[in-house]
Residue, then its C-alpha position, 0 to 999 in steps of 0.5 A: m630840098s632836091a633843087t635840081q638843074s635838071p631832073q637827073s642832077a644831084p640834090l643839094t645837101p640840106i642845111p640845119q633848120q634855121l627858122t622856128y614858128q609858134v602858132i597863135e591860137g585865137w588870133e582871128q576875130l571872126p564876126a558873128g554869123y561868119t563861118h569858113n569851113d574851107c579857106v582857099g586863099v590868103t595874102t597880105d598888103a603893104e600894111d600887113n593887113v590880111y586878106l582871107f578868101t573863103r568858101e561856103q560863105p564865099r567872100v574876102i575877109v580883111y583883118s588887121r595884123a592883130g586879127a581884128f575884123l576890118r571888112s568883107f566883100g565879094e558876097d555877090l561876086f564869087t561862086e562857091r568855088t573860090h580858089g586863089l588870092t594875090i595882092g600885086p605890086d600895085g596894091l590891087l587884089y587878084a582873085v581866082d574863081e574856079g567856078h566862074n573860070c575867071v580872074f577878077k581884079l579888085t580894089p582892096e575895098g572890093s570894087l571890081l576893076q577887070t575880069i579876065g576870062n569868059k565868065g561861067v564858060a570853061a575852055n575846051t580842054g578834053y576835061d571830063g572830071t579826071l586829070d587823065s582826060i585833059t589834053g590842054g587848051p586855052p584859058f580857063n578850065r577850073p583855074t587855081n591861082v595867080a601871080v603878079a610880076a613886078n611889071g604887072e604881067l599876070y601868070v595864072s595856073d590852070g588848073y583842075g581842068n587844064c594843064k597850063v600856065h598862062r601869061f597875060a599882059p597887065n591889060g588882060e591880053l594873053i601873051r602865051s601859054w605853056g604846059e601839057p599833061g605828064t611828068g616830064p619837064g614843062q608837063f603838069y598834073l594839076v598845076h595848082g599854084v604859082t609865084v614870080t621871084q624878084d628876078g622874074r623866074v616863075m615857080v609853079a606848084d605841080r601838085e600831083n607830081d610832087r614837085i615845084q617847077v621853075f621857068t623863065p618868064d617865057g616858060h622855058f624850063l630851068e629846074e625842078w624842086t622835088d623835096v615837097q609833097r602835093p604842093t598847093n601854093l608858094a609865097l616869097d619873103r623879102a629875102g627871097n625865101v620860098y614858103v610852100s603849103e603841102l597837102w596831106w597824102r592818105v594811104g591808098q592815094h596815088s602820086y603820078v611820080h611816086g606811085d601808090v601812097a603806102e604811108d600816111k603823110p600829114g600836111r605841112v609847111s616848108v620854108f626854103s632858101p632861094d637855092g632850095r635848102v630847107l630852113a623850116r618844116f612843120g606839121g605833124p600827125d595830130r591834124a586837129a591840134p593847133g599848129n598842125f594841119v589838115a589840108p594846107h591850101d595857101l599861105c603867105v608871109d608878112s613883113r615881119g616873117d609871120i606865116y598865115v595858112a589857109e586850109v580846105t579842112h571841110t573838103f579834105a576831111g570834115r565832110a568825111s568826119l576825119v576830124p572833129p567839127g570846129t577843126h582849124t581852117f586858118q592859122k597864124f604862126r609867129r616867127v620866133s627865130 
């Protein structure tokens, strides 16, 4: 990966791929009557139970490590525009609802403990539906994801209608925000995902700029990683390796950094060492085939190194009939080596 100390410095030399994975078909035991044409978020708890955040029938679905259905909740809480899901070090669940412009703090059973944001009210950021209209503003305008630091502070990526990362105290009080539209250090075009490393660095998926930016807890720019395409979110394992879900670039679309897309680039998952070296990368052009991807939107890794990937298949391809009906929206990959 091009993990750089500044945008101008030389990239690290990639090491040979070290990790391999196998897709586990039929893992999810989805209850009768439940569907998820789009899966927007996924996270795991300390027991490796899997929490899946869905649209169409917006809810959180909880599975055991073996894929057995345990419970669901949130059917009366969430809008159709669910977006991001994280379990914090406290074992509590943090759900980002883009439609409500809120972050909800929940117990693992679904009881609502806290709401951050003005429910149903979008902040004034200049947003008219296009990224180029955004001038920036306070929380929230179509937020995307949330990360929880070891001290309980929250970092929220905001998002489709804003260009900020917001840092909150555990009680929901805003500490500070940073970001503005653009392609330079500390600037964003669609800040889509966020995670916090063990040493407190804040890693941000700057989706339409094809990069990950790394900051101090106060928002000071440290470096950027550029060997990614449309990164949607990030996850970490216990060794500090970084897992990235990456969206499909279609011919005719436009990257703010690389310009018009002339070559089809399928969605994929990349795994990097803490210093940004590629350990694994997978996802091929046959998008509907098990083990490949249509639209990776989020991912997580459990205690054994297995990866779970949530995809917004309907939004990115299904409704345009670019993939067959029934194409995967959620996949598990077992770590082989």
